N, C-alpha and C positions, 0 to 999 in steps of 0.2 A: 225095802228100798235097796235095790242091788244094781239096777241098770244105770249106767252113766251116760248122760247126753250133753257133753260139753258144747256141742254146736247149738244147743237151745238156750244157753246162758246169755242173758242180756246185761247191758250196762246198768239198767234200772235195778235189776236183782242184786248186782254186786254193790251198787251204791247203797241199797237198803242194808246189806250185811255190814258194810263199813260204818254206816251211821249207828247201827246197833252196837257195834264194838266200841265206838267212840263215846256213846251217850248212855249205854247201860240199860235202857228201857225202850220198848217199842214206841211209847208215846213221845219220849224226848227225841228219839231217832226220827219219827214222823215229822215233828215240828222243824227239825234241822234241815230236812230236805223238802219241806213244804208239801207233804202228803198227809193223808189221814192215817190213823193207826191201822184200820182194816186193810188199807192199801199196802202198807209196809208188811203186814202179816201175809198178805197174798204173794207179794214179791218173794218173801223168805220161803214160803211153802213151795213155790215154783222152783226156786233155786235148789231146795233140798231134794225135790223130785228129779231135777236135772243131774244132781251129783249122786243120787241114790244113797243119801246118808243124812242123819240129823246134824244140822250145822249150828243150831241155837238151842240151849236149854233155858226154858222159861221157869223162873222161880216165883216165890211169894212177892207181893207188892209190885208185881210187874217187872221184876229184875230179870234181865236176859243176859246170858253169858254164852260165848262161843265154845263149842266143843272142839276137840283136837282137829276134827275134820273141818270145822268152821274156821279155825285158825289157819289151816293150810290153804283154804280157799281165799282167806283174807290176804295172805301173802301174795297169791296170784293176782288178786284184785288190785293191790297197791302197785304191783309191777306193771299191770296193764295201764293203770292211771299214769304212772311215770312215763311209760312208753308213749302214751297218747299225748301227754303234754310236750314231750320232745318232738313228736310228729307235728303238733300244732305249731311249735316254734319254727320247725324246718319249713313247713308249708308257708308260714308267714314270711320267712326270709326269702323263699322262692318268689312269692307274690310281690314282694317289695324289691326284687332284684338284688338282694343282698347275697344270695347264693345261686348256683346254677352252673351250666356249661354253655359256652358259646363257641361255635366253630367259625373261624375266620379264614376264608379262602382268598388267596392272592395269586395274581399272574406272576410268571417267573421273573419279570423285570422288577417287581416289587420286593423280591426277596432280599434286595440290598438294603432295605430299610424296615421291612416288616418284622424281623426278629427283635429289633430294638423297640418297636412299637408294642409288640406283645409283652416284652419284659416290663415295659412301662405300665401296661394294663395289669400285669400280675402284681406289681407294687401298689397300684391304686385300688385294685379290687381283689384282695387276697383270697376271698371266699368264692370267687367266680373262676372256674377253669376255662381259660381261653385256649382253644386248640387251633394251631396254625397249620393250614394245608396249602402247599405251594405247587403250582402246576401250570401247564399251558393255558392259554385263553380258552381253548376248547374244553379242557378238563374242568376249569372253573365254571364255565357256562353249564356244562353237563351236571356238575355238582349242585348248582342252583336249581336246575330243573328237577333233580332228584331230591331236593331239600336236604342234602347231606352237608351243606354249609348254610349257616344262618345269614351271614353278611359276607361281602366280598369287596376287595379293592382291585380295580382294573382301570385301564385307560379308555375303554369304549364300552358303554353299557350295552348289553345284548338286547335284541328285539324280542327274542323268546328265551326264557320266560319274561313276561313284563315285570319291570322292576321300578322301585323308587331309587333314584340316583341323586346323590348329593356331592357337589364339587368339594374336593379336599385341598387342591392346590395345583400349581403349574407343573407340567411334565414336559420339559424341554428335550428335544431330540437334536443331535449334532452329527456332523460328518467327521469320522475319525480316521487318522492315518498314523503310520509310524513317524517318529521325529525326523528321520532321514529321508522322508518322502519328498520328491521334487516339488510338490505343491505346498509343503509345510512352510509356514511363515509368510506365504504370499497373501496379499490383500485383494479382496474382491475378485476371486478366481472366476474366469469366464465359464459359462455353462458348457461350452464345447470341451474344455479341458476336463471338467468333472465327468462328462459323459464318456470320455475316452478311457476311463478307469473301469476295472472289474469291481462289482459290488458284491460284498459278502452279506448274506441275509438269513433270517430265520425262516421257519416253515411257512407255508402258504396261509394257514389260519391265524398266524401271529398278527397282533395289532401293529407291531413295528414293521412287519413286512408290508402290510397294507399301506402304511404311511410312506414307506420307502418307494413303493410303486407309484404312488400319487406324486411324490417329489420328482421322480425320474420322468414321469409323464409331463409334468409342468415344465421341466427343463428341456426335454427332447421332443415334446409334441408328437409322441407315438413312435419315436425312433427306437428300434430294438436295442436292448442293453445286455451286456454280459453279467449274469448273476450266478453266483455259487451259493447253494443252500447249505447251511450248517445247522447243527442241532441245538445249540444253546448260545447264550450271550457270552459265556466264558470261552467257548470254542472260537467264536467270532473275534473276540479280543485277542486271543493268542494268534489267530490267523492273520489279523491286521498287523500285529507286532512283527510277525514273520515275513511280512511283505507280500502276502497273497492277494491283497486288494484293500479297498477302503470300505467303510460301512456307515450307514445311517443307524444310529443307536441312541437309546435313552441316555442322557447325560448322567442320570442317577446311577447307571451301571458302571460308569468309568471315572468316577470321582477320584479314586485313589490313583489310577493309572495316569490321569491328566496331571494331578498334583506332583507325581513322581517323575513326570517327563517321559514315561514309557509310551504314551500316546499323545497326539496333539489334535486340536480341533482345526478343521479346514474352514477358511472364510469363504464359503460357497454361497451362491445366490439364495435368498429367502430363508437363510438359517440364522439362528436356530428355529426349528419348527416347534412351537409351543402348543401343546395340547393340555389336557387336564387329567388329573387322577380323580376317580369317582369312588365313593362308597355306595354299594348297592345292596338291596335286599328285595325279595319277591314282594310284589304289590298285592298278591292274593293271599299272603300268609302273614299273620300278625307276629311280630317279634315277641319273644318272651320278655318278662320284666328284666332279666339279666341282659338279654340282647339289647333292649332299649337303653340300658345304662351304658353298655359298651359302645353302642352306636353313638349315643349322645356325647360320650367322652371323646371319641375319635373325631367327630365333627367339630367339637369345641376346641380341639387343639389347632384348628385352622391351618393344617399343613405344617406345623412346627417340627414334626418328626421327619419331614422330607429332607434329603441331603441338600 
């Protein structure tokens, strides 16, 4: 016996060796693992062939003792058993959603409340890694298509890919201006005066931009409008405070500025425009157990995390 073939070793062979070590005879070992004595003998012989060494010394009255080589194999067998038990526990936790990783994508407007939500999720599900990805609507939709995010929060569910969408709560949009603006503090501002202003807006693909264009269309009935495109909500807020124009924007992005008086809401027609926040995931891909737990928790909060 000189050739070692560890790749041929089976769990049955290792279990037979462990049973012999624990019970001292092949007969008792066979009874403990519900095999016949010849079957245990066969498993041991195959194990010895695989290791190229005698692993068990058989003495009088059926007594069986492990050789030094057998003891070495037994150490490995117990390590394998321990690792397998840990693996089973880990898989069970994953199956039950107690562990895992969930990637949450959110559009840029949601970044004003999403970090607090993720912190809450980390406290509620300490063993689940919740990864937050923030980007434009286009980026989030692309990530859903590529399955690089599991669930997403956005204001308008995409048509492609097809998704399951659950309403999370109201998403109001307001018209903002600096506090010293001529229209600030006025009630029921006429549409003509609103349309005379320059609008500051996000990129074409933005959900807020689409909403603003529909708002202007409703007020002006096709009248051309001065629009300056800016790259982010933060830039828009700073530009409005600087007096470069007014903006239709999510109220959730300007909570602090409105409270501090750095910006004001304008009382324009049909405002605020109230849309909804949605939690979405692909309809053709089942969520993992961890994903289902995170999804269920977010939906169960019924929008309490919204500003």
